[in-house]
C-alpha positions in Angstrom: -16.9 -0.2 -1.6 -14.9 -1.3 1.9 -13.0 2.1 1.5 -15.9 4.1 1.1 -17.3 2.5 4.0 -14.1 2.8 5.8 -13.8 6.7 5.0 -17.6 7.5 5.6 -17.2 6.1 9.2 -14.1 7.7 9.7 -15.5 11.2 8.7 -18.4 10.9 10.9 -16.8 9.3 13.7 -13.1 11.0 13.9 -14.4 13.9 15.4 -16.0 12.3 18.2 -13.5 10.0 18.9 -9.7 10.5 17.9 -8.5 7.0 18.7 -11.0 6.1 16.4 -9.4 8.4 13.6 -5.9 7.1 14.4 -6.6 3.5 14.2 -8.4 3.9 11.1 -5.3 6.0 9.5 -2.8 3.2 10.6 -5.2 0.3 9.2 -5.5 1.9 6.1 -1.7 2.9 5.9 -0.8 -0.8 6.6 -3.2 -2.3 3.9 -1.6 0.1 1.1 1.8 -0.8 2.3 1.0 -4.8 2.5 -0.8 -4.2 -1.2 2.5 -2.6 -2.4 5.0 -4.6 -0.7 3.6 -7.9 -1.8 3.8 -6.5 -5.6 7.4 -6.0 -5.1 8.1 -9.4 -3.2 6.6 -10.8 -6.2 8.6 -8.9 -8.8 11.7 -9.2 -6.5 11.8 -12.9 -6.5 10.1 -13.7 -9.7 13.1 -11.6 -11.4 16.1 -12.8 -8.9 14.8 -16.5 -9.7 14.3 -16.1 -13.1 10.5 -17.4 -13.0 8.8 -17.5 -16.4 5.9 -14.6 -16.5 2.2 -15.9 -16.4 -1.1 -14.2 -17.9 -1.5 -12.5 -14.1 2.0 -11.2 -13.6 5.0 -10.2 -15.7 8.1 -10.4 -14.2 10.8 -7.8 -15.6 13.5 -5.6 -14.3 11.4 -2.4 -15.1 8.5 -3.8 -13.1 10.6 -4.5 -10.2 12.0 -1.1 -10.3 8.4 0.1 -10.6 6.8 -1.5 -7.7 10.0 -1.0 -5.6 9.5 2.9 -6.3 6.0 2.8 -5.6 6.7 0.9 -2.2 9.2 3.4 -1.3 7.0 6.5 -2.4 4.4 5.5 0.0 7.0 5.5 2.7 8.4 8.7 1.9 5.3 10.7 1.1 5.6 13.8 3.5 1.6 14.2 3.4 1.5 10.7 5.0 3.8 12.0 7.5 1.8 15.3 8.3 -1.2 13.2 8.7 0.4 10.8 11.1 
């Protein structure tokens, strides 16, 4: 819901206020990065420290690779660079 409200506010306010649009872009990128980075960190430490998986989180080399790729894909997305 928050994403929908933020996008609606951005679409109506960004034309009139470029600073608002820039701040909205940065906020969304930061939220996306934080989510992906946290998942990668959980996998990294869980895998490296050989922690036991839980019902909420499974630690595996496969999931570590997946979360790292997702984080790196966000950082290397050319569309994001163009938008910035």
